[in-house]
C-alpha positions, 0 to 999 in steps of 0.5 A: 498500500506505501508504493502505491502512495510513494509512486504518485506525482504530485500532479495525477495525486492533486487530480485523483484527489478533486475527483474523489471531492466532486464524488462525494458531493454526489455522494451526497446527492445520492444520498439525499434523494433516496432517502428524501423519496421516502425510502429508508435510511438504510438503503442508500449507505448498503446500497454505496456498501454492495453496488458501489456505482453511481449510476447503478444506484441512481437509477436502481432508486429513481425506479423504485421510488417513481413505485418501479418493480423492485426485481426490475429494477435490479436488473436495470442496474445490470444492463448499464454494469454491463460495462464493467466486463470489457473494463475487466480486460483493460485494466485487468492487469493493474489488479493483481495476482491473488483473489482476495485483490482481485476481489477488491480490486473488481469492487472498486472497478468503476468509472471513475478508477479505470479513466485514470489506470488506463490514462499512464503509461507506466505500468506502475502508476496505472496500478497505483493511480488504480488503487489509489483511485479507489480506495479513495473514492470508495472512502468519499463516496460513502462518506458523502451518502450518510452526509446526503441522506441524514440531510434527505430527513430535512430538505425535500426539495434537492432539484433545488441544489442540481447536485446530481449534474456534479455527476456528468460533469466529473465524466465528461472531463476525463473523457476529453482528454482521450478525445483528442483520439480521432478513431475515440472521436468517430467512436464517442459522436456515433455513442452520442447519436445512438444514444439520442436516437433511442433514449425518447422511447427505451426506458432508462440505462439502455440507451447508453447501452446502446450507444456502446455500439459506437465502439464498433465504429472504431473498429470498422475505421481504424480497419479502414485507414492502413487498407487507405494505407495500402492502397495510397502506397501501391499507386 
């Protein structure tokens, strides 16, 4: 554990700390929204410990609070978290070989931890960024949820604060540096078009999953470019 903190430089540690702070604010929002919607005080805390996936937690609470079937809410959360399957292949090397370490690392596998890990070129920095970000986020998120849950018993109109906007803002900040790559831009643009086109017709969560088809556009474009270069060289 000490080697993780020694590997982080000041800039990377600052970036991780800022994301942890932002996620703590989102955790406050989640806790407050859950309790103010009439759900029990313990529910957001249990979800944050066991699930620890902001998008899935918000979706579960939103569906249940609106009168939806809890089983359907669980299925919707699982569909949203299906993106963790490719995440696992992308960052499997940072989890280590021991089962306990791999289980703990898998539990901390969320968008931010994966983004920070993939942004590092050195293997040691990848591991350090992943674990530092994961541990920091888990602690800050759960503290924020506890504060928000108790605050939700007092504040009735949580929409007035607009705290839920912090979650997409954090993800956007993490994605922006990757958009310098042309293939990534194609995939992101295709995903946005798919999500926007299907959102009015499909249940919440499914448009995001369908947006993963944008990755196929990236692969197709990546295969087409070498072929075009070969034709140009031959001519």
